[in-house]
C-alpha positions as MATLAB code, in Angstrom:
seq = 'MKRTSFTDEQITGILAEHEAGAKCADLCRKHVMSEGTFYNWKAKFGGMTLSGAKRLKALEDENAKLKKLLAEQMLDLSAMTELVSKKWRRLQ';
ca = [
     110.714  107.864  109.702;
     111.698  111.253  108.324;
     114.277  113.487  110.237;
     114.756  116.798  110.913;
     116.062  119.228  108.906;
     116.711  121.317  111.673;
     119.919  120.855  113.913;
     120.066  120.544  117.859;
     121.296  124.138  117.660;
     118.586  125.214  115.640;
     115.761  123.448  118.032;
     117.107  124.310  121.411;
     117.502  128.210  119.784;
     114.009  128.391  118.502;
     112.715  126.711  121.677;
     114.610  130.070  123.372;
     113.202  132.160  121.641;
     109.849  131.388  122.451;
     110.994  131.373  125.968;
     112.181  134.407  125.456;
     108.610  135.461  124.884;
     108.284  135.461  120.982;
     104.982  133.940  119.930;
     104.363  130.749  118.106;
     102.942  131.427  115.108;
     105.486  133.796  114.623;
     108.304  131.695  114.958;
     106.449  128.966  112.908;
     106.385  131.566  110.174;
     109.719  132.502  110.651;
     111.511  129.417  110.414;
     108.545  127.873  107.945;
     107.660  125.316  109.678;
     104.378  123.585  111.391;
     102.902  124.403  115.139;
     102.851  120.696  115.543;
     106.707  120.763  114.930;
     107.446  123.241  117.561;
     104.643  122.121  120.191;
     106.616  118.534  119.172;
     110.199  119.758  119.710;
     108.536  121.786  123.267;
     107.428  117.829  124.632;
     110.712  116.966  123.601;
     113.003  118.923  124.218;
     111.850  121.652  126.706;
     113.724  123.210  129.740;
     117.091  121.199  128.228;
     120.160  122.700  127.500;
     122.404  122.285  123.633;
     124.708  119.369  125.397;
     121.339  117.238  126.608;
     119.850  117.661  123.348;
     122.767  116.240  121.822;
     122.830  113.630  124.734;
     119.088  112.521  123.844;
     120.179  112.273  120.442;
     122.834  110.267  120.722;
     120.915  107.469  123.083;
     118.214  107.253  120.388;
     120.957  106.489  118.100;
     122.295  103.572  120.244;
     118.750  102.609  121.098;
     118.260  102.212  117.741;
     121.132  100.139  116.999;
     120.517   98.047  119.983;
     116.824   97.018  118.586;
     118.181   96.023  115.463;
     120.822   94.191  117.007;
     117.977   92.341  119.056;
     115.634   91.823  116.267;
     118.598   90.141  113.999;
     119.794   87.603  117.216;
     115.829   86.861  117.169;
     115.375   86.140  113.754;
     119.198   83.377  114.022;
     117.931   81.709  117.573;
     114.387   81.645  115.273;
     115.980   80.367  112.157;
     118.517   77.630  114.349;
     115.430   76.137  116.371;
     113.403   75.361  113.478;
     116.648   73.844  111.725;
     116.993   71.826  114.751;
     113.430   70.865  115.391;
     113.850   69.631  111.605;
     116.783   67.193  112.076;
     115.440   65.699  115.134;
     112.188   64.976  113.118;
     114.615   63.053  110.637;
     116.240   61.303  113.450;
     112.890   59.646  114.796;
];
């Protein structure tokens, strides 16, 4: 998945501008982004402070690492199970 070219500070700043009364279309034109991106950010980061957004990003990164580790462990377990079952077939 493509990462955004905007930092957490920029995203929260853009959302703060919108909360201050700026129109979505004007903000999108000013920052060269689509309205879909803006509404995705609003759904994800709406009402969050900068520290909350950074915490969310850190948790998402950690979650991705853990999912990768789990997938690798499941693959190893599958390979070991297959190897053991082949050994038992030879012995019988």
